[in-house]
Each structure stands twice: as C-alpha cells, then as structure tokens.
C-alpha positions in Angstrom: 0.2 0.1 -0.1 1.2 3.5 -0.9 2.3 5.7 2.2 0.6 8.7 0.4 -2.8 8.8 -1.2 -3.3 12.0 -3.2 -6.8 13.3 -4.4 -5.7 14.8 -7.9 -9.0 16.6 -8.2 -8.0 18.7 -5.2 -4.0 18.6 -5.7 -2.6 21.8 -7.2 0.8 20.6 -7.1 2.0 23.4 -5.3 4.9 21.6 -3.7 4.3 22.7 0.0 4.0 19.3 1.5 7.4 18.4 -0.2 9.1 21.7 1.2 7.9 21.0 4.8 8.8 17.2 5.0 11.6 17.2 7.5 13.3 14.2 5.7 12.6 15.6 2.3 11.3 12.1 1.0 8.4 13.9 -1.0 8.8 14.7 -4.7 6.1 16.4 -6.8 6.0 15.4 -10.4 3.3 16.0 -13.0 1.4 13.1 -11.3 1.5 15.1 -7.9 3.4 14.2 -4.7 5.1 11.0 -4.4 7.1 9.4 -1.7 10.8 8.6 -2.6 11.9 6.5 0.3 9.1 5.7 2.6 11.2 4.1 5.2 12.5 7.3 6.3 9.1 9.0 7.0 8.8 9.9 10.8 4.9 10.2 10.6 5.0 13.8 11.8 2.0 14.6 9.5 3.3 17.9 8.1 2.4 17.1 4.7 -1.0 16.3 5.5 -1.7 19.1 7.8 0.0 21.9 5.5 -2.3 21.1 2.4 -4.7 23.9 2.0 -6.9 21.8 -0.1 -7.0 18.5 2.0 -5.8 16.6 -1.1 -3.2 14.5 0.7 -3.6 11.6 3.0 -0.6 9.7 4.9 -1.0 6.2 6.1 1.1 6.7 9.1 -0.8 10.0 10.0 -4.0 10.1 8.5 -6.1 13.1 7.5 -9.0 11.6 9.4 -7.1 11.9 12.7 -6.1 15.6 12.1 -8.2 18.4 13.3 -8.7 21.8 11.0 -7.6 25.0 12.3 -9.7 28.1 12.2 -7.8 31.3 10.8 -8.5 33.1 14.0 -7.7 30.3 16.4 -4.1 31.9 17.3 -3.8 34.0 20.4 -3.2 37.6 19.9 0.4 38.9 21.2 -1.1 40.6 24.5 -3.1 37.4 25.5 -0.3 35.3 24.6 2.3 37.0 26.6 -0.1 37.5 29.5 -0.8 33.8 29.5 3.1 32.7 29.3 4.1 35.3 32.0 1.4 34.4 34.4 3.0 30.9 34.7 4.0 30.6 38.3 5.8 27.6 40.2 3.2 26.6 42.7 4.5 25.3 46.1 1.5 25.5 48.2 -1.4 23.3 47.5 -5.0 22.7 48.8 -5.7 19.6 50.3 -7.8 18.6 47.6 -7.1 15.5 45.3 -6.9 15.8 41.5 -9.2 13.6 39.5 -7.6 11.2 37.4 -9.8 12.3 34.6 -8.1 16.0 34.9 -4.7 14.3 35.0 -5.5 12.4 31.8 -6.5 15.5 30.1 -3.3 17.4 31.2 -0.9 14.4 30.1 -2.7 14.0 26.9 -1.8 17.7 25.9 1.8 17.1 27.2 2.4 14.2 24.6 2.0 17.0 21.9 5.2 18.7 22.8 8.2 18.6 20.4 10.4 15.2 20.7 12.8 15.6 17.9 12.1 13.8 14.9 8.7 12.7 16.2 10.5 10.0 18.2 8.0 10.5 21.1 8.6 7.6 23.5 7.6 9.0 26.7 5.3 7.5 29.3 4.2 8.6 32.8 3.9 7.3 36.3 1.1 9.4 38.2 1.5 9.2 42.0 -1.5 10.2 43.9 -1.4 8.0 46.9 -0.4 10.4 49.8 1.4 7.6 51.9 3.7 7.2 48.7 4.3 10.6 48.0 5.3 11.2 51.7 7.6 8.0 51.6 9.3 9.4 48.2 9.7 13.0 50.0 11.4 11.2 52.9 13.7 9.2 50.9 14.7 12.0 48.8 15.5 13.9 51.9 17.6 10.8 53.1 19.5 11.0 49.7 20.2 14.6 50.1 21.6 14.2 53.6 24.2 11.6 52.1 25.6 13.9 49.4 29.2 15.0 50.2 29.6 18.5 51.6 25.5 18.8 51.4 26.0 22.2 49.6 23.0 23.4 47.9 20.7 21.1 50.0 21.7 22.3 53.5 19.0 25.0 53.4 16.3 22.5 52.6 17.4 20.0 55.2 17.6 22.5 57.9 14.0 23.8 57.1 12.7 20.3 57.0 14.4 19.5 60.5 13.2 22.8 62.0 9.6 22.7 60.8 8.8 19.4 59.4 7.6 20.9 56.1 7.9 18.7 53.1 10.7 20.7 51.1 10.7 18.1 48.4 7.1 17.7 47.0 5.8 20.4 49.1 2.5 18.4 50.0 1.2 18.1 46.3 -1.5 15.9 46.0 -0.1 14.3 42.7 3.2 13.8 41.2 3.9 13.1 37.7 7.2 11.1 36.7 7.9 11.1 33.0 9.5 7.8 32.1 11.7 6.9 29.0 13.6 3.7 28.1 17.1 3.4 29.6 18.9 3.9 26.4 16.8 6.8 25.4 19.5 9.5 25.4 17.3 12.5 24.9 14.7 11.4 27.5 15.5 14.4 29.9 15.0 16.7 27.0 11.9 15.3 25.8 10.5 15.3 29.4 11.4 18.9 29.9 9.4 19.8 26.8 6.4 17.7 27.8 6.3 18.9 31.3 6.5 22.4 30.2 3.4 21.9 28.2 1.7 20.2 31.1 2.7 23.3 33.2 1.1 25.7 30.7 -2.2 23.7 30.1 -2.5 23.0 33.9 -3.7 26.5 34.5 -6.8 26.0 32.1 -7.9 23.3 34.4 -7.4 25.5 37.6 -4.4 23.3 38.6 -0.9 24.6 39.7 2.4 22.9 39.1 6.1 22.9 40.1 9.1 20.9 38.8 10.0 18.6 41.5 13.9 19.2 40.9 15.2 17.6 44.1 13.3 14.3 43.2 14.7 14.6 39.8 18.2 14.6 41.0 17.6 11.8 43.6 16.3 9.8 40.6 19.0 10.8 38.2 21.4 9.5 40.8 19.7 6.2 40.5 19.3 6.0 44.4 18.1 2.4 45.1 15.8 3.3 47.9 13.7 5.4 45.6 13.3 3.0 43.0 12.3 0.3 45.5 9.2 2.7 46.1 8.6 3.5 42.5 8.7 -0.1 41.2 9.0 1.1 37.7 10.0 -1.5 34.8 13.9 -1.9 34.9 13.8 -0.8 31.3 12.7 2.7 32.2 14.3 5.7 33.6 12.9 8.8 35.4 13.6 11.7 33.2 11.4 14.5 34.9 9.1 15.1 37.9 6.3 17.5 38.4 4.2 18.4 41.1 0.4 18.9 40.6 -2.5 20.3 42.6 -4.8 22.9 43.2 -3.2 26.4 44.2 -3.8 27.4 47.8 -3.4 31.0 46.6 -3.8 33.2 43.6 -1.3 35.6 42.4 -2.4 39.3 41.8 0.6 40.4 39.6 2.9 39.6 36.9 6.6 39.4 38.1 9.4 40.9 36.3 12.7 39.5 35.5 16.5 40.5 34.6 16.6 42.6 31.4 16.8 40.8 28.2 20.4 40.1 26.9 20.9 39.4 23.4 24.0 39.1 21.1 23.8 39.2 17.2 26.0 37.3 14.9 
C-alpha cells in the first residue's frame, strides 16, 4: 500500500508538502506528490496538515485524525504574553485531590510537545497516594543528607528539620514522573518539553504545578531506595518530575525578570 494517497482533483501540485517534509522524501511530479523513500517517514503529519485543499493523506498520520485549524484560532500577542508570563511555580497546594480524569487530560496535551524527529517515546507514572508521596519525599531527603558536603541541600534539610515541612514535594496531592527507555539519550530533553506543556495547560484546568527538581536529582543518581518505592520497569528511567495540585493562593501581579540580554551574529 502506498504511504501517500493523493486526490488529484484537489491537488494543485504547489509543492508545499514536499518543502515542509523534515526528511525531504516527497517529490512533486506531474502526477502529484510521491514518496521517494518511505522508510524514512517519521509520521509527523506535516505533509497532510500543510495542504490547503486537504488533497493529501498519509497512511502513518491520516487526514481523518487531524483537526482543522480556524484562521482566527491563534492568540493575539497581548493575550499570549500575559498567559505565558502568568505561569508560576506553585509550592502551596490545597488539600484537594486531582481527579484522574483531569490528570489524563493534562498528560494528553503534554504528549504533543516536540520530541525531535517525532520520536515520542515517553510514558508517565502518576502518583496520587498520599502515603507513597510522603515516602518518596522522605527517601529523597535521606539521599540529600548523604551527599558529600551537602552544599545546596543544606537549606532544605535545615528547614525540614526545624519545621517538618515537606521541602521535596511541598504537600502536592499528585506527582507526575516522566519515564523513558534507559537507552533513550534524549529522554531528559523530551521530558522537559512535555512537562512544560503540562505546566502551561494546567492553568486552564485550575491546577498549579512545580518541577520537582530535588526528586529529579535523586532519581538521576539512581538511588536504589527510591526505585524500591516507585517499582517502575527496569527498562525505564525517570526523566522528569512534576508536582500537580490546586493552588492554595492566587497571584495578583505579573513578576518582572532581569533585562533581556541578546547578542547578534
């Protein structure tokens, strides 16, 4: 079966599908678009999505599974800037669980983040059992105490010892772990992109998020007591962690940052 199916009544042979193909495997002849080496197709769907006449179908990313974009569906620059700037790392959560339906909606959007060559390959472990989350915080704190010189961890350890506050997962009702195959070298990058998508979309669900950096560092060191709790498949590696919950407070202002620094070449 041919990888591409072309409706020649609609196709104008404009060549846009060939030009946007990341692997440059589409050639436009008098017979319309043709694939030169279909084994190099990464199923990104660009060729189908770019066609203004819906004349093209790709077996690996069908037209029937794509959603038409309205011309005015893009945010204007003011709304987009406000939306992006209003993202905040939330470290104070309500004692209210996040429904699994909301979590699935959140992660379903996260999977559309860029992955490099459409390689995808991420899975997720969602922790929503308070006892397990508490154990993970405790184990991560133990790991921090064992690090030579303690360094950057001293403050967190001192606050925990003095107040008993959870400085690792901040009392979040849910924690998302991004998982990738052990040999997946770009897993951390992909997880970063996906969790950023999740952070941005979370606000539309009334949720707040914060990267669980201390847990990420503990997982990256492959601290065995942590993995005894997580019980993830041996082939998988933790590539990112995100706290998720309902914000206890709402921010009233946008925060400023250091001035932009740009160099031109």
